[in-house]
SERO-114658 format. One record per residue: residue number from 0; residue in one letter; z, x, y of N, C-alpha, C in turn. Coordinates in pm, 1 decimal. Each point is the difference from the previous one (the first is absolute). Example, Ala and Ser with C-alpha at 12.3 -4.5 7.8 and 13.67 -1.06 7.14 Angstrom:
// residues 2
pos/code/n.w/n.u/n.v/ca.w/ca.u/ca.v/c.w/c.u/c.v
0/a/780.0/1319.0/-569.0/0.0/-89.0/119.0/0.0/90.0/120.0
1/s/-72.0/-35.0/105.0/6.0/82.0/119.0/73.0/-77.0/109.0
//
This chain:
// residues 310
pos/code/n.w/n.u/n.v/ca.w/ca.u/ca.v/c.w/c.u/c.v
0/m/0.0/84.2/-118.6/0.0/-84.2/118.6/0.0/88.1/124.0
1/e/-53.6/-55.0/109.1/-8.3/75.9/123.3/24.3/-90.2/119.7
2/l/63.7/56.7/102.9/14.5/-69.0/127.5/-124.3/26.3/84.1
3/t/-33.5/-93.6/87.3/-119.0/17.8/82.3/20.1/-64.9/136.0
4/n/-65.4/55.7/100.8/-1.4/-60.8/133.1/-109.0/-105.8/7.6
5/c/-3.9/-71.9/108.5/-101.1/-102.9/20.3/-138.8/62.6/2.1
6/n/-89.8/-54.6/-79.7/-135.9/52.6/-7.7/-81.7/-33.8/123.8
7/l/39.6/-103.8/72.3/-76.7/-43.1/116.3/36.2/77.7/126.3
8/c/130.3/16.4/26.7/40.0/63.2/125.7/81.5/127.1/-19.3
9/g/39.9/31.6/-124.0/73.4/123.3/-27.0/149.1/-8.0/22.7
10/s/50.2/-113.8/45.8/142.8/-13.0/28.3/81.0/-1.7/-130.3
11/n/124.0/47.2/9.4/92.3/-11.1/-113.0/112.5/-98.6/30.4
12/a/-15.2/-77.2/108.0/97.9/-102.6/35.2/-33.8/-127.9/-75.9
13/i/85.9/-38.6/-94.0/-31.0/-112.6/-87.7/118.8/-94.7/-9.7
14/e/-29.7/-121.2/-46.5/104.4/-94.5/-37.1/-36.6/-59.8/-134.2
15/d/100.5/-31.8/-80.2/-26.2/-53.5/-133.2/-67.7/-136.8/9.1
16/e/-101.1/-18.8/-82.9/-70.1/-127.3/-8.9/50.9/-79.3/-120.6
17/r/-8.4/58.9/-120.0/48.1/-63.7/-122.3/-9.4/97.9/-116.2
18/v/71.4/-30.9/-107.8/-8.6/75.2/-124.9/-40.8/-97.7/-108.7
19/i/-108.8/30.1/-71.2/-54.0/-94.8/-98.2/-36.5/70.7/-129.8
20/p/8.9/-72.0/-112.8/-37.4/57.7/-129.0/-149.3/-17.9/-28.1
21/d/-43.9/53.2/-111.6/-139.5/-11.0/-43.2/-16.8/-132.0/-73.9
22/y/-40.1/-104.7/72.6/-17.7/-131.7/-60.6/-125.1/-8.0/-85.7
23/l/-104.5/72.9/35.4/-125.4/-9.6/-73.9/17.0/46.0/-144.7
24/l/59.5/116.2/-18.6/21.3/53.3/-134.7/138.1/-34.5/-53.5
25/e/75.6/-79.0/78.3/132.1/-49.4/-40.0/92.7/113.0/-42.5
26/r/5.9/103.7/85.9/88.8/114.0/-23.7/110.4/-4.6/105.5
27/k/110.2/-63.3/-33.6/108.4/-19.1/96.0/65.2/132.2/39.7
28/q/-13.1/100.8/-87.2/62.8/128.7/30.2/-78.3/78.8/103.9
29/i/-125.2/-38.6/25.0/-82.7/66.4/100.9/9.2/-78.8/129.9
30/v/53.9/62.2/103.4/13.8/-69.0/128.1/-65.5/83.2/109.7
31/a/-41.5/-67.7/104.8/-62.7/66.4/114.2/71.6/-40.4/127.2
32/r/18.3/94.2/89.0/63.9/-25.0/129.6/-107.5/-3.0/107.1
33/l/-17.1/-115.2/60.8/-94.1/-14.7/110.1/74.7/13.6/132.4
34/v/-59.6/74.3/91.4/58.9/20.3/132.4/-102.9/-39.0/106.0
35/r/48.8/-23.2/120.2/-87.1/-33.7/112.4/16.4/106.8/108.5
36/c/-112.2/50.6/48.7/4.4/98.4/107.7/43.6/-68.8/129.5
37/r/103.5/55.6/63.8/48.7/-58.4/124.6/-95.4/23.2/116.3
38/a/-86.3/100.4/-12.4/-91.0/33.1/109.8/-124.9/-87.0/0.6
39/c/-61.2/-19.7/-117.3/-129.1/-71.9/-3.1/-0.2/-123.3/-89.3
40/g/103.0/-19.4/-82.8/8.2/-119.8/-82.3/-61.2/10.5/-137.8
41/l/-57.6/113.9/-37.0/-60.5/14.2/-132.1/107.7/-9.8/-107.4
42/v/-28.2/-74.7/-106.0/90.8/-14.1/-114.0/-51.6/87.7/-112.9
43/y/88.9/81.2/-56.3/-41.7/92.6/-105.4/118.2/36.3/-88.1
44/q/-29.8/63.2/-114.2/104.4/44.3/-91.3/53.4/137.0/39.8
45/s/132.2/14.0/-0.2/63.9/130.2/17.0/145.4/-13.8/-45.2
46/p/39.4/75.0/-103.2/-81.2/97.0/-74.8/-104.9/-71.6/-85.6
47/r/-98.5/75.7/-43.9/-109.1/-55.4/-78.8/-33.4/94.7/-114.1
48/p/-71.7/-48.5/-103.2/-43.6/90.0/-106.1/-97.5/104.1/54.6
49/t/10.1/121.6/-49.3/-97.8/101.6/37.2/-134.4/-34.7/-62.3
50/l/-104.0/70.1/44.2/-133.1/-23.3/-55.8/-0.2/23.1/-150.2
51/a/71.8/102.4/-45.4/5.3/31.0/-142.6/74.4/-107.2/-78.7
52/e/94.0/-67.5/63.3/80.2/-101.3/-68.4/-67.8/-136.8/-6.0
53/m/-105.2/-21.7/79.1/-58.1/-133.9/11.0/-65.1/-48.6/-128.0
54/s/-49.2/90.8/-83.9/-73.4/-42.4/-119.3/85.2/-86.4/-91.9
55/e/131.2/20.5/-1.8/85.7/-79.7/-87.9/6.2/-145.7/43.4
56/h/-42.7/-30.2/120.0/2.0/-137.2/50.5/-135.4/-70.2/-15.6
57/y/-96.6/68.8/-58.7/-133.8/-57.2/-22.3/-39.0/13.1/-147.0
58/p/63.4/-74.7/-89.0/-38.3/5.8/-141.6/-137.9/-61.5/-21.1
59/p/-63.0/24.9/-116.4/-134.5/-55.1/-25.3/-7.2/-151.5/14.3
60/e/112.0/-70.0/-24.6/-2.2/-145.7/9.4/20.0/-50.5/142.0
61/y/12.7/91.4/97.2/10.0/-39.8/140.5/-117.9/-89.4/34.6
62/e/26.9/-120.0/50.5/-100.9/-105.4/7.3/-126.9/36.0/76.9
63/p/7.2/65.5/115.8/-125.0/33.3/68.8/-90.9/93.9/-79.0
64/y/56.1/72.1/-99.2/-81.9/89.1/-81.3/-79.7/-74.5/-106.2
65/t/41.8/-119.8/-33.2/-58.1/-68.0/-114.6/-130.3/-69.1/36.0
66/d/-89.2/-8.3/-98.4/-123.8/-76.7/11.6/31.5/-141.0/-48.5
67/p/-4.9/-101.2/87.9/44.8/-134.5/-38.3/-81.6/-62.6/-112.2
68/t/-118.7/50.3/-27.1/-82.9/-58.7/-105.5/-8.3/88.7/-123.7
69/a/74.0/110.8/-1.9/-8.2/92.3/-113.4/64.9/-60.9/-123.9
70/g/-69.3/8.8/-111.8/58.2/-39.6/-127.5/-18.2/-145.3/-37.8
71/y/-53.4/-84.0/90.8/-22.7/-138.9/-35.5/-106.9/-58.3/90.5
72/e/-52.0/-115.0/-40.6/-102.5/-68.4/77.6/66.8/-109.0/83.4
73/p/10.0/21.1/131.3/67.1/-100.2/82.9/-81.1/-128.3/9.4
74/s/67.5/-109.1/34.5/-67.2/-127.2/17.6/-93.5/6.6/120.2
75/s/-94.1/-93.2/4.6/-95.4/-2.4/110.7/71.9/-23.9/132.6
76/l/106.8/-80.7/-2.1/75.8/-27.1/121.8/71.0/126.2/48.4
77/l/56.4/76.1/-95.2/69.0/122.9/36.7/-99.2/104.4/51.0
78/k/-118.2/5.6/-62.6/-104.1/91.1/47.3/-37.1/-30.6/144.8
79/r/-12.9/-126.7/29.9/-34.7/-41.2/135.8/109.3/40.2/99.2
80/a/126.1/-13.4/-42.4/111.2/36.6/88.0/-2.8/149.4/29.6
81/y/-22.3/83.4/-102.8/-7.4/144.8/21.4/-118.7/35.0/89.9
82/a/-115.0/-62.7/-28.2/-120.3/29.4/78.2/17.1/-42.6/145.3
83/y/66.1/-112.6/21.5/20.8/-49.5/135.9/88.4/95.7/79.1
84/g/106.1/49.6/-63.4/88.1/95.0/67.4/-72.1/128.0/37.8
85/t/-84.9/50.0/-90.6/-76.1/121.7/29.0/-101.5/-23.8/110.7
86/q/-66.1/-115.1/-1.5/-98.7/-31.6/102.9/64.1/-9.1/137.9
87/k/121.4/-53.7/6.2/68.9/-7.6/129.0/25.2/139.7/56.2
88/r/34.4/93.5/-89.0/22.8/137.0/46.7/-130.1/65.7/44.3
89/t/-107.5/-20.8/-76.5/-126.7/64.7/36.9/-50.7/-50.0/135.3
90/r/31.8/-122.9/34.9/-48.6/-54.3/127.3/63.1/68.2/120.3
91/y/119.3/55.2/-16.8/59.2/75.1/110.9/-84.6/122.0/35.2
92/v/-74.5/49.3/-98.3/-88.2/114.7/22.1/-138.2/-45.7/43.6
93/t/-61.0/-92.2/-74.2/-140.5/-34.1/20.5/-25.3/-77.0/129.5
94/r/102.7/-61.5/56.7/-24.7/-70.7/124.9/-10.6/95.5/118.5
95/r/39.8/126.5/-20.1/-9.4/99.3/107.3/-94.3/114.7/-32.2
96/k/-25.0/23.3/-129.3/-91.8/105.0/-42.3/-92.7/-56.6/-106.8
97/h/-127.6/36.4/8.5/-98.8/-59.5/-90.3/-48.4/96.8/-106.8
98/g/66.2/110.8/-14.0/-37.3/95.9/-103.4/48.3/138.6/35.4
99/g/-5.2/88.8/-98.2/40.8/137.7/22.7/88.5/49.9/-112.3
100/r/80.2/100.2/29.5/90.9/58.6/-99.3/141.8/-48.9/26.3
101/l/64.2/-45.5/-106.5/135.3/-54.5/10.3/94.0/77.3/-89.6
102/l/118.5/27.9/50.9/106.3/64.4/-76.7/118.8/-94.3/-7.1
103/d/46.0/-28.7/-121.8/119.4/-81.2/-20.2/112.4/91.5/-46.6
104/i/104.6/10.9/79.6/112.3/88.8/-29.3/104.7/-77.0/-79.5
105/g/41.5/58.0/-113.3/91.9/-69.6/-89.3/-70.8/-113.9/-71.1
106/c/-116.6/30.6/-55.2/-90.1/-104.0/-53.0/45.4/-58.9/-132.7
107/a/102.6/58.4/-64.3/51.5/-48.1/-128.9/-114.0/-9.9/-101.4
108/s/-11.1/-112.9/-70.0/-101.4/-10.9/-105.8/-139.4/-29.0/53.5
109/g/-13.2/-21.7/131.4/-133.0/-9.2/60.8/-51.8/-139.1/28.1
110/t/86.9/-99.6/2.5/-45.4/-137.6/20.5/-73.6/-16.5/132.5
111/f/57.9/51.3/107.3/-65.0/-14.2/130.7/-128.6/81.4/6.5
112/l/-1.1/120.0/-57.2/-121.8/81.0/-0.3/-113.8/-72.9/-70.2
113/l/30.1/-67.4/-110.3/-103.8/-76.6/-70.4/-53.2/-112.6/89.2
114/g/90.1/-64.4/74.5/-43.5/-105.5/91.3/-90.3/52.5/109.1
115/m/32.2/117.7/54.8/-84.7/58.2/104.3/-129.9/54.7/-57.2
116/q/5.2/49.3/-122.2/-121.2/52.1/-64.4/-103.5/-111.0/-18.3
117/a/48.3/-122.7/-15.7/-90.4/-113.6/-16.9/-64.1/-43.8/131.6
118/q/50.2/51.9/113.4/-58.7/-32.9/130.1/-118.5/91.7/27.0
119/r/-105.8/-54.6/51.5/-121.4/77.9/23.8/24.6/108.2/105.8
120/g/-46.7/119.8/-30.3/0.4/107.2/98.3/124.4/87.4/1.9
121/w/91.2/-17.2/-97.3/123.6/75.9/2.2/8.7/99.0/-116.1
122/q/39.6/123.8/33.3/36.4/101.0/-99.0/151.3/15.6/5.7
123/v/66.1/-2.4/-114.7/146.1/-5.3/0.8/60.8/118.7/-73.7
124/q/113.7/43.4/50.0/81.7/102.0/-63.5/145.9/-40.8/11.3
125/g/82.5/55.0/-89.5/141.6/-31.7/3.6/85.2/124.4/-12.3
126/v/124.0/-13.3/42.1/103.0/102.9/-18.7/119.8/-69.5/-62.7
127/e/50.6/55.3/-108.4/112.8/-61.0/-69.8/94.8/109.1/-49.6
128/p/126.3/-0.2/45.3/92.5/107.9/-37.8/38.4/1.7/-146.7
129/s/-7.4/-113.9/-68.7/30.7/-2.1/-143.3/-122.1/46.4/-78.6
130/a/11.3/115.6/-65.0/-112.8/53.8/-76.2/-41.5/-94.4/-111.8
131/q/97.6/-65.2/-62.8/-30.1/-91.7/-109.8/-79.8/-120.6/47.7
132/i/39.4/-56.7/112.5/-70.4/-117.5/51.8/-136.2/39.1/56.7
133/a/-8.1/118.2/62.2/-129.2/47.6/50.4/-99.0/17.6/-114.9
134/e/48.7/51.7/-111.8/-87.0/18.0/-116.5/-46.3/-135.0/-54.2
135/y/87.3/-98.5/2.8/-37.7/-134.9/-42.7/-113.6/-53.6/87.8
136/a/14.3/15.0/131.2/-103.2/-48.3/92.1/-133.0/70.2/-25.3
137/r/6.5/128.6/-31.6/-123.6/75.5/-25.5/-62.4/-37.0/-134.3
138/s/81.1/-3.8/-104.1/-54.2/-19.0/-134.5/-36.9/-145.0/-29.9
139/v/78.3/-93.6/45.9/-24.8/-141.9/-30.0/-98.4/-61.1/99.2
140/h/14.6/33.6/128.4/-83.3/-62.8/103.2/-106.2/93.9/57.4
141/n/-1.7/123.3/-47.0/-101.2/97.8/44.3/1.9/18.9/151.4
142/l/120.3/7.6/55.7/15.8/16.7/143.5/27.2/145.9/34.1
143/d/-37.0/38.0/121.2/24.6/135.4/50.2/138.7/2.1/63.5
144/v/99.4/45.2/-75.8/139.0/-2.1/45.0/60.2/139.0/-14.9
145/f/54.9/50.4/111.0/65.4/130.7/-0.5/145.3/-16.4/-42.0
146/p/46.8/74.2/-100.2/140.5/-9.9/-42.0/89.5/87.5/86.6
147/g/69.3/-59.2/92.1/86.6/76.7/89.5/16.3/-72.7/132.2
148/t/43.7/72.9/100.8/21.4/-58.7/132.5/-123.7/18.8/87.0
149/l/-2.2/-69.4/112.0/-109.9/14.3/95.3/-9.1/143.8/49.4
150/e/113.7/60.1/28.8/0.0/136.8/50.4/-53.5/97.3/-105.0
151/e/33.7/-21.8/-126.0/-48.0/87.1/-107.4/-150.0/-13.9/-21.3
152/a/-54.9/-117.3/28.1/-144.5/-21.2/-17.8/-80.6/85.0/97.9
153/n/52.3/23.9/119.9/-61.6/89.9/98.7/-146.4/-35.7/26.3
154/f/-23.5/-124.5/34.9/-135.4/-42.9/33.2/-45.4/66.0/130.0
155/p/-130.4/20.8/17.9/-50.5/56.6/126.6/25.4/-93.9/118.0
156/d/-1.1/55.8/119.0/15.8/-79.8/121.6/-107.8/-108.5/5.5
157/g/38.6/-118.0/46.8/-96.3/-107.3/23.0/-75.0/-44.5/-123.4
158/s/68.6/-7.0/-114.4/-67.7/-32.0/-126.0/-26.0/-148.9/-20.0
159/f/80.6/-86.3/64.0/-1.3/-140.8/-38.9/-20.2/-93.3/119.7
160/d/-68.1/-111.8/-30.1/-19.4/-105.3/98.7/117.8/-96.7/3.0
161/c/73.0/-5.7/-109.8/116.2/-88.6/-8.4/102.4/60.9/-95.2
162/v/126.0/-7.6/38.6/110.7/38.9/-87.5/93.4/-120.6/-12.3
163/t/41.2/-30.8/-122.5/91.1/-112.0/-22.6/126.1/47.8/-70.1
164/m/109.2/-68.1/29.5/129.0/24.1/-66.3/65.0/-136.3/-23.0
165/w/-4.5/-46.4/-122.9/57.5/-130.1/-32.6/138.7/22.0/-61.9
166/d/103.7/-31.9/77.6/138.8/10.1/-47.8/33.6/143.6/-41.5
167/v/-35.3/95.0/84.0/18.9/141.8/-32.3/81.0/73.5/106.0
168/l/-24.8/-26.3/127.8/60.7/80.6/105.9/152.5/-1.8/-7.9
169/e/56.6/-111.5/-44.8/145.9/-10.0/-8.9/58.5/88.6/-111.1
170/h/-87.6/51.9/-88.0/44.5/82.1/-112.4/-1.0/150.0/29.6
171/v/-73.7/43.6/99.4/-19.1/144.3/20.1/116.6/60.1/77.2
172/h/27.5/128.1/-24.2/112.9/66.4/63.3/-24.7/31.2/147.6
173/d/-125.4/17.5/37.4/-33.0/36.4/137.8/-116.7/-86.6/48.3
174/p/26.8/-127.6/33.3/-111.0/-86.4/43.3/-71.5/51.7/124.2
175/l/73.9/63.9/91.0/-63.5/55.0/119.8/-101.6/107.9/-39.5
176/g/38.7/88.5/-91.0/-91.8/103.8/-46.5/-118.1/-56.5/-75.4
177/t/23.2/-104.3/-80.2/-109.3/-63.7/-73.6/-100.7/-61.9/95.7
178/l/48.4/-65.5/104.4/-90.8/-60.3/97.9/-79.1/106.5/75.3
179/r/60.5/113.8/26.6/-74.1/108.8/65.4/-111.5/50.9/-91.6
180/e/28.3/10.7/-129.7/-102.0/45.7/-93.6/-112.1/-103.2/-12.7
181/i/35.1/-127.7/4.3/-102.5/-104.6/-1.6/-88.3/11.2/123.1
182/s/60.4/22.0/114.7/-77.7/16.1/123.0/-99.4/114.8/-13.0
183/r/40.3/105.8/-67.0/-88.2/116.1/-16.3/-119.1/-31.7/-89.7
184/v/22.0/-71.9/-110.6/-109.2/-23.8/-95.4/-84.0/-121.5/37.0
185/l/43.0/-77.1/100.7/-72.5/-119.3/42.2/-100.5/36.4/109.2
186/k/-117.9/-59.3/-6.6/-100.5/20.4/103.8/49.6/-57.4/132.6
187/d/-58.2/45.6/108.1/44.7/-43.7/132.5/-13.8/-150.6/18.7
188/d/-101.0/-59.8/-62.1/-17.9/-145.0/12.1/52.6/-73.6/-122.8
189/g/79.7/68.7/-81.2/52.3/-60.3/-121.6/117.5/-92.9/26.9
190/i/39.2/-74.3/-103.1/114.5/-91.5/11.7/101.7/29.3/-109.6
191/l/123.0/-32.7/30.2/111.7/12.7/-93.1/58.2/-138.3/-22.9
192/v/20.0/-35.9/-126.8/60.7/-128.6/-34.3/125.7/27.5/-82.7
193/i/114.2/-47.4/49.0/129.7/23.9/-63.5/69.4/-133.5/-24.8
194/r/56.3/-14.6/-120.8/88.8/-114.0/-24.7/138.7/52.7/-34.7
195/v/101.6/-52.5/68.2/139.1/38.3/-24.7/87.3/-125.4/9.0
196/p/119.1/2.9/-60.0/94.7/-110.4/18.9/39.4/-14.8/146.6
197/n/25.7/-123.7/38.3/28.5/-33.5/139.0/147.3/-37.2/15.0
198/l/79.2/92.1/54.8/143.2/-23.9/16.6/27.7/-112.3/99.7
199/a/-98.0/-34.7/81.4/15.7/-110.0/95.3/-36.3/-135.3/-61.5
200/s/-20.7/-5.2/-130.1/-43.8/-123.1/-65.8/115.6/-97.2/-22.7
201/w/-35.9/-125.7/-18.1/100.0/-101.0/-34.1/57.7/25.7/-138.5
202/d/-82.8/51.8/-91.8/48.5/30.1/-134.9/111.4/104.3/3.3
203/a/-13.2/99.7/88.4/102.6/104.1/8.9/133.3/-60.4/41.1
204/t/-2.9/-98.8/88.8/122.4/-68.2/42.2/52.5/-90.4/-110.3
205/l/-90.2/-72.6/-66.6/39.3/-96.5/-102.3/64.2/67.3/-120.9
206/f/-58.9/107.6/-48.9/46.6/60.3/-124.7/99.7/113.5/20.9
207/g/9.9/54.0/119.8/97.5/105.2/26.0/-22.5/122.4/-87.4
208/d/106.2/45.1/-67.4/-9.1/120.0/-83.2/-98.4/-15.7/-114.9
209/a/-27.8/-123.0/-40.9/-89.5/-24.6/-113.1/-146.2/-12.2/41.8
210/w/-30.9/18.9/127.0/-139.3/-7.7/45.1/-82.4/110.4/-65.8
211/a/-113.7/-37.8/-56.1/-83.1/94.7/-74.2/-53.8/112.2/86.7
212/g/-9.0/-21.6/130.3/-50.5/104.1/89.0/88.9/121.3/8.9
213/l/125.4/-12.0/-41.4/91.4/114.4/1.3/-20.7/87.9/-123.9
214/d/-17.3/-59.6/-114.9/-31.7/65.6/-128.2/58.8/141.1/-10.9
215/a/128.9/9.4/11.8/67.1/130.0/-14.7/-2.1/45.0/-146.0
216/p/-9.8/130.1/-25.2/-5.6/111.2/96.1/-141.9/47.1/31.3
217/r/-101.5/-79.5/-36.6/-138.4/44.8/16.5/-48.0/-11.1/143.8
218/h/46.8/-99.1/73.4/-40.8/-14.3/139.7/90.7/86.1/87.3
219/l/-52.2/110.6/43.3/77.3/94.1/81.1/6.2/-42.2/146.0
220/f/-95.9/-82.6/41.5/-5.5/-49.7/138.1/-29.0/-149.6/-2.4
221/v/55.3/-71.7/97.8/-27.9/-142.9/15.3/-37.8/-22.1/146.1
222/f/-121.1/-48.3/22.3/-55.9/-6.2/135.1/9.1/-139.4/61.7
223/r/20.5/-1.4/130.0/-27.8/-115.9/83.7/-133.7/25.8/70.2
224/p/-65.2/-102.9/52.8/-127.1/23.8/69.4/9.9/106.4/108.2
225/e/110.5/0.6/75.1/11.5/94.6/109.9/19.0/144.6/-47.5
226/t/71.6/20.2/-111.8/18.3/137.7/-48.1/-127.9/53.2/-63.7
227/l/-74.5/-86.7/-68.2/-126.9/45.0/-56.4/-100.6/29.9/110.7
228/k/-3.0/-83.8/102.8/-90.1/23.8/112.6/32.9/132.1/68.2
229/a/129.1/29.9/17.0/40.9/124.7/63.8/-39.1/120.6/-84.4
230/m/11.4/-12.4/-132.9/-37.3/110.4/-88.2/-150.8/23.5/3.9
231/l/-77.4/-105.8/5.2/-145.0/13.3/11.4/-37.6/68.0/132.0
232/a/66.5/-38.2/106.8/-30.8/59.0/130.8/27.4/149.7/1.9
233/q/102.5/44.2/-72.8/32.1/142.8/-5.0/-102.5/80.5/-78.4
234/t/-81.6/-68.1/-80.0/-94.7/70.4/-87.7/-144.9/-28.6/38.0
235/n/-22.9/-30.0/127.7/-134.8/-14.3/54.9/-68.8/-129.4/-44.7
236/f/78.1/-103.9/-31.6/-56.7/-129.4/-36.2/43.8/-105.9/99.2
237/q/-85.0/-99.9/16.6/39.3/-119.0/74.9/-19.0/-122.3/-89.0
238/m/99.6/-86.6/0.4/-6.1/-121.3/-80.3/-98.3/-97.9/63.4
239/i/-91.8/-51.3/-81.0/-96.8/-96.1/52.4/17.5/-139.1/-61.9
240/d/82.9/-9.4/-103.9/23.3/-131.4/-60.5/125.8/6.2/-84.7
241/l/75.6/-109.8/-1.6/114.6/-15.0/-89.0/-5.1/-139.0/-59.6
242/s/6.4/-7.8/-131.4/-9.7/-127.3/-70.2/108.2/-7.8/-106.5
243/c/48.1/-120.3/-24.3/94.4/-23.6/-110.9/-58.3/-102.1/-97.0
244/g/-131.2/-4.5/-8.5/-67.0/-104.3/-76.0/-32.1/34.7/-143.9
245/i/70.6/95.5/-59.2/-32.0/39.8/-135.8/126.9/46.8/-71.0
246/g/14.2/-41.4/-126.0/108.8/48.5/-83.9/132.3/-70.6/17.1
247/g/6.5/-104.0/81.8/126.5/-65.8/26.7/61.5/-65.6/-121.9
248/y/-82.6/-65.4/-80.0/54.3/-73.3/-115.2/52.6/95.1/-106.2
249/v/-77.9/102.0/-33.6/41.2/95.0/-103.0/130.1/69.6/39.3
250/t/11.6/37.8/126.1/122.2/65.0/47.2/117.5/-96.3/-3.1
251/f/-24.5/-126.4/33.4/104.8/-101.8/-7.7/52.2/-14.3/-142.7
252/v/-90.7/-6.0/-95.5/39.9/-14.4/-140.6/81.5/120.9/-45.2
253/l/-41.7/118.7/40.5/74.5/120.0/-36.9/139.8/-2.2/62.7
254/s/10.5/-49.2/121.6/130.7/-12.7/64.0/88.8/-99.8/-74.5
255/v/-59.4/-108.1/-49.2/76.4/-95.5/-81.0/53.2/68.3/-125.9
256/r/-84.4/81.3/-63.3/44.5/75.7/-117.5/117.2/91.0/35.1
257/f/-10.5/72.8/111.1/108.1/88.3/42.2/127.8/-80.2/27.9
258/w/-16.2/-115.7/65.1/115.4/-83.4/34.9/69.2/-49.6/-126.4
259/m/-75.7/-41.2/-100.4/60.1/-45.4/-125.7/72.3/114.9/-69.3
260/t/-57.2/119.0/5.6/66.6/116.8/-57.9/129.8/30.0/73.4
261/a/-4.1/-7.0/132.4/120.2/28.7/80.1/112.0/-98.5/-29.2
262/h/-37.9/-125.2/-31.8/100.1/-103.0/-25.5/23.8/-22.2/-148.9
263/r/-49.8/91.3/-81.9/29.7/5.3/-143.7/-39.0/-126.5/-74.2
264/w/-117.7/-49.9/30.8/-50.3/-113.3/-75.6/-31.1/44.4/-142.6
265/p/18.6/-89.2/-98.4/-33.4/35.5/-139.3/-147.0/37.6/-14.1
266/e/-26.6/95.5/-87.6/-134.9/53.2/-15.2/-100.4/-109.2/-38.3
267/k/38.8/-91.0/-87.4/-92.8/-105.2/-43.4/-40.9/-89.1/117.5
268/i/94.0/-32.0/85.2/-32.3/-84.1/115.6/-89.0/76.4/97.8
269/k/30.5/127.6/20.6/-82.8/82.3/88.3/-143.7/3.5/-49.5
270/q/-18.9/14.8/-129.2/-134.7/5.7/-55.2/-73.2/-132.9/17.6
271/r/69.4/-109.6/-18.7/-62.9/-131.4/16.8/-41.1/-23.6/145.7
272/v/88.7/34.9/90.9/-31.8/-16.3/142.1/-118.3/88.5/38.1
273/a/1.1/123.7/-50.1/-109.0/92.2/32.5/-133.4/-51.8/-53.3
274/r/-1.3/-49.5/-122.9/-125.7/-54.3/-56.7/-50.4/-116.3/83.5
275/l/91.6/-85.5/43.8/-39.5/-114.7/81.5/-58.4/46.1/133.6
276/l/67.3/94.4/64.6/-44.6/42.9/132.4/-127.7/82.5/-5.8
277/y/-17.9/77.0/-107.3/-119.3/82.4/-10.4/-123.2/-79.2/-45.1
278/h/18.8/-123.8/-40.2/-114.6/-80.1/-43.6/-92.2/-26.9/118.7
279/p/-130.6/18.0/-16.1/-92.9/-21.3/113.3/11.9/-137.2/64.7
280/a/34.7/-103.1/-79.3/13.4/-134.7/56.2/115.2/-6.0/100.4
281/s/109.2/68.6/-29.5/113.5/3.4/93.0/-41.3/65.3/130.6
282/r/-77.3/106.6/-12.2/-46.0/69.9/119.9/-89.6/-89.4/83.8
283/l/-87.2/-75.1/-65.0/-92.2/-88.1/71.4/74.4/-112.0/71.2
284/i/95.7/-60.5/-69.8/73.6/-112.7/56.9/84.1/42.3/119.5
285/s/56.7/119.7/-8.9/92.6/45.4/105.1/-69.2/66.1/119.0
286/a/-131.4/20.0/-8.1/-72.6/74.4/103.3/27.9/-49.2/142.5
287/p/4.4/-132.5/26.4/23.8/-44.3/138.9/132.5/47.1/57.9
288/f/101.3/20.4/-84.9/131.7/40.5/48.9/1.7/145.2/48.7
289/f/-98.2/77.4/-40.1/-5.1/140.2/41.1/-91.4/21.8/119.9
290/w/-64.2/-105.4/46.1/-93.2/13.4/111.3/73.9/26.4/131.3
291/v/111.8/-70.1/24.1/70.7/10.8/128.5/52.1/141.7/24.6
292/p/77.7/60.8/-91.7/44.8/137.4/27.6/-115.4/98.5/14.8
293/s/-107.7/-22.7/-73.9/-116.0/88.1/14.2/-60.3/-12.6/139.1
294/a/-15.0/-123.3/47.4/-59.7/-22.8/132.0/86.2/57.3/111.7
295/l/132.0/-0.6/-19.6/92.3/50.0/101.9/31.4/148.8/-17.8
296/k/-70.8/62.7/-92.9/19.9/142.8/-30.3/142.9/29.1/-44.6
297/r/53.6/-93.9/-78.6/133.2/16.0/-56.8/-5.5/-2.8/-152.4
298/g/-118.4/27.7/-55.3/-13.0/9.6/-144.7/63.1/128.4/-50.9
299/p/26.6/9.2/-131.5/71.8/115.3/-54.9/-79.8/128.9/-4.6
300/l/-132.4/-10.1/10.4/-84.2/119.1/2.0/-86.6/-3.3/124.7
301/m/-15.8/115.8/63.9/-89.7/6.6/114.7/-113.3/98.2/-29.8
302/v/-120.1/-41.2/33.0/-118.0/83.7/-12.8/-42.2/41.5/139.8
303/v/0.7/130.3/23.3/-35.3/53.9/130.6/-131.9/74.3/-10.5
304/t/-90.6/-31.7/89.8/-125.3/73.9/10.9/7.1/85.4/126.2
305/a/-37.4/127.3/-15.1/8.6/93.2/112.8/-125.9/85.1/6.2
306/q/-25.1/54.2/117.1/-111.3/92.8/15.9/47.6/121.1/79.3
307/k/-71.2/109.7/-12.8/38.0/120.4/70.8/-21.6/-17.2/150.4
308/r/89.8/56.9/77.5/-15.7/-7.5/144.7/-118.1/85.3/44.3
309/p/-74.9/-46.0/99.9/-115.0/79.2/46.4/44.4/133.1/61.1
//
C-alpha cells in the first residue's frame, strides 16, 4: 500500500470521505479508504494498492474482462440488448468523426473494438493491461491489442484520430499522466471519449457506500464533472460535451447487488433479484425512469467528449 497526494492539484490536505469493502468480489477483509482533497475536491484512495499489488483485485472472472456471449448462444433479445449498448457507445465517436484510426484503452475482450470495426472507415487498435485478456481479444476476435499500458505501447506522436476510455480512467494510478500521453498520441484534430462514474449522480446519493461507482479497491479515483473538466484542462484538452445517457440501468443493477451484499441478503434471494433485473424485459420496462437523471446530467455514468486545445 502507498500514500499519495492529490493527482489533480498536488495537495496533501485531505479529509476522510468513507471506508468501504470490496462489494463486487464480496471480500469484506479488503477495504479502501476514500479521501477528498480540501484544495480541489478530487476524491481518491489513500492509502491505495501499489501498481504491483493491483493484479490481485482483477481476477479472470472480473466482470468487465468477460465476453458476455462466450460459451453459450444468447437469446435474440439478449443479443439485441448487447448490440444496442455497443451501438450507443459507437455513436459517441461516429457523430463527430467519420473514419480514421481509433485506440481503445483498457479494451478488455474487445467488445467495443468489434463495434467500431463494423463502422465504415475505421481502423481499430486496443491496449489492455491484462495479458490473458489481451490474448483472448487477439486469438478469438482477431483484434490488434497491445498487452500492457498505454505508456508501454509507446505509439508515435499523432497516431490516432480518436482515443476512447470506457470505465478506465478511474482505475489508473496517474490519470493526469495518462491524459498527457493520450494528448501526445492523438492528432491535433482528434477527439477523446471518456466514460467514468459520476459522483454527482442521484445513484451515488441513493446507494451511499454501496454505489457501484465506488467499486473499491479498483476505482482509485471518483470524479465529479468539475474535477474531470479541471483534469482535462491541465492536459491540453477542452470538454466539448458531457452526457449521462448511457449505462444508467446496468450501473443501477450493480448498485442493487452491492446494496444487497452490504445488508447481508441471503444468496438465493440475491440471485433471484439479479436474474429479474438483468432480464432485457425489465430493462425495457424501466427505461422511462432513467430518462430524467440522464437528461439532468445526474446519471451514474458520465461520458465526456474532449478535443485538444488549439
